[in-house]
C-alpha positions as CSV (number, residue, x, y, z in Angstrom):
1,X,20.0,-11.1,2.2
2,X,17.4,-9.9,4.8
3,X,15.8,-6.4,4.2
4,X,13.8,-4.4,6.0
5,X,11.2,-2.1,4.0
6,X,9.7,0.5,5.7
7,X,6.4,1.7,4.2
8,X,6.2,-1.8,2.6
9,X,2.7,-2.0,2.3
10,X,2.4,1.2,0.4
11,X,2.4,1.9,-3.3
12,X,6.3,2.0,-3.9
13,X,6.8,-0.2,-1.0
14,X,4.8,-3.1,-2.2
15,X,6.3,-3.3,-5.8
16,X,9.4,-3.3,-4.2
17,X,8.8,-6.0,-1.6
18,X,7.5,-8.3,-4.7
19,X,10.7,-7.8,-6.4
20,X,12.8,-8.6,-3.3
21,X,10.6,-11.8,-2.6
22,X,11.1,-12.8,-6.3
23,X,14.7,-12.6,-5.9
24,X,14.3,-15.0,-3.1
25,X,15.3,-12.6,-0.3
26,X,14.3,-12.2,3.3
27,X,11.9,-9.2,4.0
28,X,10.5,-7.5,6.7
29,X,7.8,-4.9,6.4
30,X,7.1,-2.1,8.7
31,X,3.7,-0.2,8.1
32,X,1.5,1.6,10.3
33,X,-1.2,1.2,7.4
34,X,-2.2,4.9,7.7
35,X,-1.9,4.9,4.0
36,X,-0.5,1.7,2.9
37,X,-2.8,-1.3,2.5
38,X,-2.1,-5.0,3.9
39,X,-4.0,-6.3,0.6
40,X,-1.0,-4.6,-1.5
41,X,1.0,-7.7,0.2
42,X,-1.5,-10.4,-0.6
43,X,0.6,-12.0,-3.1
44,X,3.7,-12.3,-1.0
45,X,1.9,-12.3,2.5
46,X,3.1,-15.6,3.3
47,X,6.5,-15.3,2.4
48,X,7.4,-12.1,4.3
49,X,7.3,-10.9,8.1
50,X,4.7,-7.9,8.6
51,X,5.2,-5.4,11.6
52,X,2.1,-2.9,12.0
53,X,3.9,0.2,13.7
54,X,5.0,3.5,12.8
55,X,8.6,4.8,12.3
56,X,7.8,7.3,15.2
57,X,8.3,4.4,17.5
58,X,11.9,3.6,18.1
59,X,11.5,0.5,19.9
60,X,9.5,-1.1,17.5
61,X,12.0,0.1,14.8
62,X,14.8,-1.5,17.0
63,X,13.0,-4.6,17.0
64,X,12.5,-4.8,13.2
65,X,16.0,-3.8,12.3
66,X,17.7,-6.9,14.2
67,X,19.3,-9.3,11.7
68,X,18.9,-7.0,8.7
69,X,21.3,-6.4,6.3
70,X,19.5,-3.4,4.2
71,X,16.9,-1.0,5.2
72,X,14.8,0.5,2.0
73,X,13.2,3.5,4.1
74,X,10.0,4.4,2.3
75,X,7.3,5.3,5.0
76,X,6.7,8.9,5.0
77,X,3.9,11.6,4.6
78,X,4.2,12.2,0.7
79,X,1.7,14.9,-0.1
80,X,2.8,18.3,-1.1
81,X,-0.7,19.8,-0.1
82,X,-0.9,18.2,2.9
83,X,2.5,19.5,4.2
84,X,1.4,22.8,3.3
85,X,-1.9,22.2,5.5
86,X,0.2,20.6,8.5
87,X,3.6,21.0,8.4
88,X,4.4,19.8,11.9
89,X,2.7,16.6,11.0
90,X,5.0,15.9,7.8
91,X,8.1,16.8,10.1
92,X,7.0,14.4,12.9
93,X,6.8,11.6,10.4
94,X,9.4,12.7,7.5
95,X,12.2,14.1,9.7
96,X,11.9,12.6,13.5
97,X,10.8,9.0,12.0
98,X,13.6,9.0,9.7
99,X,15.9,9.9,12.5
100,X,14.4,7.2,14.3
101,X,15.2,4.8,11.3
102,X,18.8,5.9,11.3
103,X,19.2,5.4,14.9
104,X,17.9,1.8,14.8
105,X,19.7,1.0,11.6
106,X,23.1,2.3,13.0
107,X,22.5,0.2,16.3
108,X,21.5,-2.8,14.5
109,X,24.9,-2.6,12.4
110,X,23.0,-2.3,9.1
111,X,25.0,-2.4,6.0
112,X,22.9,0.4,4.3
113,X,20.1,2.6,4.4
114,X,18.3,3.7,0.8
115,X,16.1,6.5,1.6
116,X,13.0,7.5,-0.5
117,X,14.1,11.2,-1.1
118,X,12.2,13.6,-3.8
119,X,12.3,16.0,-6.6
120,X,10.9,18.3,-4.5
121,X,14.0,19.1,-2.9
122,X,15.0,21.3,-6.0
123,X,12.1,23.4,-5.9
124,X,11.1,25.3,-8.6
125,X,14.4,25.1,-10.5
126,X,14.8,26.4,-14.1
127,X,17.9,24.0,-14.6
128,X,16.3,21.3,-16.8
129,X,17.2,18.4,-17.1
130,X,17.7,18.7,-13.4
131,X,21.6,16.9,-12.2
132,X,22.3,16.3,-8.5
133,X,24.5,19.1,-8.6
134,X,21.7,21.8,-8.5
135,X,21.5,23.3,-5.3
136,X,18.4,22.5,-3.0
137,X,15.8,24.8,-2.8
138,X,12.6,23.4,-1.6
139,X,9.6,25.5,-1.8
140,X,7.2,23.2,0.2
141,X,7.6,21.6,3.7
142,X,7.4,18.1,2.3
143,X,10.5,19.1,0.2
144,X,12.1,20.6,3.3
145,X,11.4,17.1,5.1
146,X,13.1,15.3,2.6
147,X,16.2,17.3,2.5
148,X,16.3,17.1,6.3
149,X,16.1,13.5,5.7
150,X,19.1,13.3,3.4
151,X,21.2,15.6,5.5
152,X,20.5,13.4,8.7
153,X,21.8,10.4,6.7
154,X,24.9,12.1,5.3
155,X,25.8,12.9,8.8
156,X,25.2,9.2,10.1
157,X,27.5,8.2,7.3
158,X,30.1,10.6,8.5
159,X,29.8,10.2,12.0
160,X,28.8,6.4,12.6
161,X,30.0,5.1,9.2
162,X,26.3,3.8,8.4
163,X,26.3,3.6,4.5
164,X,23.3,5.8,3.1
165,X,21.9,6.5,-0.3
166,X,19.0,9.2,-0.9
167,X,17.1,8.6,-4.1
168,X,15.5,11.5,-5.5
169,X,12.5,10.1,-6.9
170,X,10.6,12.0,-9.3
171,X,6.9,11.4,-10.3
172,X,6.3,7.9,-9.7
173,X,3.3,6.4,-11.0
174,X,1.7,2.8,-11.4
175,X,-0.8,0.2,-10.0
176,X,-1.7,0.4,-6.5
177,X,-1.5,4.1,-6.1
178,X,-4.5,5.0,-4.3
179,X,-6.7,7.9,-6.0
180,X,-9.0,8.0,-3.1
181,X,-7.4,11.1,-1.2
182,X,-7.3,15.0,-2.9
183,X,-3.6,14.5,-2.0
184,X,-3.0,11.4,-4.5
185,X,-0.8,11.5,-7.3
186,X,-2.1,13.2,-10.5
187,X,-2.1,10.1,-12.5
188,X,-4.1,8.1,-10.3
189,X,-6.4,10.6,-10.2
190,X,-6.6,10.8,-13.9
191,X,-7.2,7.1,-14.2
192,X,-9.8,7.3,-11.5
193,X,-11.7,10.1,-13.0
194,X,-11.5,8.3,-16.5
195,X,-12.8,5.0,-15.2
196,X,-15.6,6.5,-13.2
197,X,-16.7,8.7,-16.4
198,X,-15.9,11.8,-14.5
199,X,-13.7,15.1,-15.9
200,X,-10.1,14.9,-15.0
201,X,-9.5,18.0,-12.9
202,X,-6.2,19.7,-13.5
203,X,-4.8,22.5,-11.2
204,X,-3.3,25.1,-13.2
205,X,-3.2,25.6,-17.3
206,X,-2.1,21.8,-17.7
207,X,1.2,22.9,-19.4
208,X,3.3,22.2,-16.3
209,X,5.4,19.1,-17.0
210,X,6.6,16.3,-14.9
211,X,9.3,13.4,-15.6
212,X,6.7,10.6,-14.6
213,X,8.7,7.4,-13.5
214,X,6.7,4.0,-13.5
215,X,6.9,2.3,-10.0
216,X,8.6,-1.1,-11.4
217,X,11.3,1.2,-12.6
218,X,11.5,2.8,-9.1
219,X,11.6,-0.6,-7.5
220,X,14.6,-1.9,-9.5
221,X,16.4,1.2,-8.5
222,X,15.7,0.7,-4.9
223,X,17.2,-2.7,-5.0
224,X,20.3,-1.4,-7.0
225,X,20.9,1.3,-4.5
226,X,21.4,-1.2,-1.8
227,X,24.5,-3.0,-3.2
228,X,26.0,-0.5,-5.9
229,X,29.4,0.3,-4.1
230,X,30.0,3.6,-5.4
231,X,26.7,4.6,-4.3
232,X,27.4,5.1,-0.8
233,X,26.6,8.8,0.6
234,X,25.5,9.8,-2.8
235,X,21.9,11.7,-3.7
236,X,20.8,10.2,-7.2
237,X,17.9,11.2,-9.4
238,X,15.5,8.5,-10.2
239,X,13.4,9.4,-13.3
240,X,13.2,8.7,-17.0
241,X,15.1,11.8,-18.5
242,X,11.9,13.0,-20.1
243,X,8.9,15.1,-19.5
244,X,5.1,15.5,-20.4
245,X,2.9,18.1,-19.6
246,X,-0.4,17.1,-18.2
247,X,-2.2,18.2,-21.1
248,X,-0.2,15.9,-23.2
249,X,-0.7,13.0,-20.7
250,X,-4.6,13.1,-21.0
251,X,-4.3,13.1,-24.8
252,X,-2.2,9.8,-24.3
253,X,-4.8,8.5,-21.9
254,X,-7.5,9.2,-24.2
255,X,-5.8,7.2,-26.7
256,X,-5.1,4.3,-24.5
257,X,-8.3,4.2,-22.7
258,X,-10.8,5.3,-25.8
259,X,-12.6,7.3,-23.0
260,X,-12.7,11.3,-23.1
261,X,-10.2,13.1,-21.1
262,X,-11.2,16.6,-21.4
263,X,-9.7,18.7,-18.4
264,X,-11.4,20.7,-15.9
265,X,-9.1,23.5,-15.0
266,X,-8.8,24.6,-11.3
267,X,-6.6,27.1,-9.6
268,X,-3.1,26.0,-9.2
269,X,-2.1,24.5,-5.7
270,X,0.4,26.1,-3.3
271,X,3.6,24.3,-3.2
272,X,3.3,22.8,-6.8
273,X,6.4,23.1,-8.9
274,X,5.9,23.9,-12.5
275,X,8.3,21.7,-14.4
276,X,10.7,18.7,-13.5
277,X,13.0,16.6,-15.6
278,X,15.6,14.3,-14.1
279,X,19.1,14.0,-15.3
280,X,19.7,10.2,-14.9
281,X,23.3,10.2,-15.7
282,X,24.3,9.6,-12.2
283,X,22.0,6.6,-11.9
284,X,23.0,5.0,-15.2
285,X,26.7,5.2,-14.2
286,X,26.5,4.3,-10.5
287,X,23.8,2.2,-10.1
288,X,23.8,0.9,-13.6
289,X,20.0,2.0,-13.7
290,X,17.9,2.2,-16.9
291,X,14.2,2.6,-17.0
292,X,13.0,-0.5,-18.6
293,X,9.2,0.8,-18.8
294,X,8.2,3.8,-21.0
295,X,5.6,6.3,-19.9
296,X,3.0,5.2,-22.5
297,X,3.7,1.6,-21.7
298,X,3.3,2.1,-18.0
299,X,0.2,4.3,-18.5
300,X,-1.1,1.0,-20.2
301,X,-0.2,-1.0,-17.5
302,X,-2.0,1.0,-14.9
303,X,-5.0,1.7,-16.7
304,X,-5.0,-2.4,-17.1
305,X,-4.3,-2.3,-13.1
306,X,-7.2,0.2,-12.4
307,X,-9.7,-1.7,-15.0
308,X,-8.8,-5.1,-13.2
309,X,-9.3,-3.9,-9.7
310,X,-12.5,-2.3,-10.4
311,X,-13.9,-5.3,-12.5
312,X,-14.4,-2.8,-15.5
313,X,-13.3,-3.1,-19.0
314,X,-10.0,-1.7,-20.6
315,X,-11.5,-0.1,-23.4
316,X,-14.7,2.1,-23.6
């Protein structure tokens, strides 16, 4: 099978590409490297094709889609705070870019598009764990853009027969997640702070909770969603079914790393939800998905990666 992975040089994308190559598939990566890194593909670079362009370029997308069986569409602006600061740019990439992906896939007669959706579509729901029947109510332009991408995908399914699956990722973490931006995922920032001997910053009181899902679990869900017959047309949560507060997470990191992890608390950020926890019943039933790597094991893998990438030791 031949796969196109948009955003394939990114954090989730490169893990997905690694797994596709490991299983013997042909892979094309399309990435403009605005946030992805070509070195993320070093292990498999000789076995894949890389196209350095943006999903906002429809002509390049059409070329990349030729002969492709499945598209795993991960390219996006992924930051809630960035979307609050510049909603137009988030819309340009996440909505207009997704529409381009769908048009190119339709024209190339691709079998199925698997879309990187988000828990952000639920907004600040009080229904925990959250299942897919909870009405979407995003509270950030990022969440709105992901919901718009889902709706477009479902419309292309009904209008053109293009199979489409939206995987609503919860809080993904793991190796290769870039801590270098103020918009980075919280766990990558925590790891970088501990590695550098700095105090981790928590926006809010630290009692906000997240369903943190290891990137390897997400990569597996992406592949399962390509071929699971009953998944077409569905939105499916991808998480673990558990949640941890940020304070609990820092306590775990202190135990794993042997380094002090006392937080410095800052005001909450606009657009951030308070709590998230996935109901993964549909993912289990439809995809056969089960998170293989638990939270603490994932934290250990991530810490080891941060240490090896920085040439540091894994224990203080």
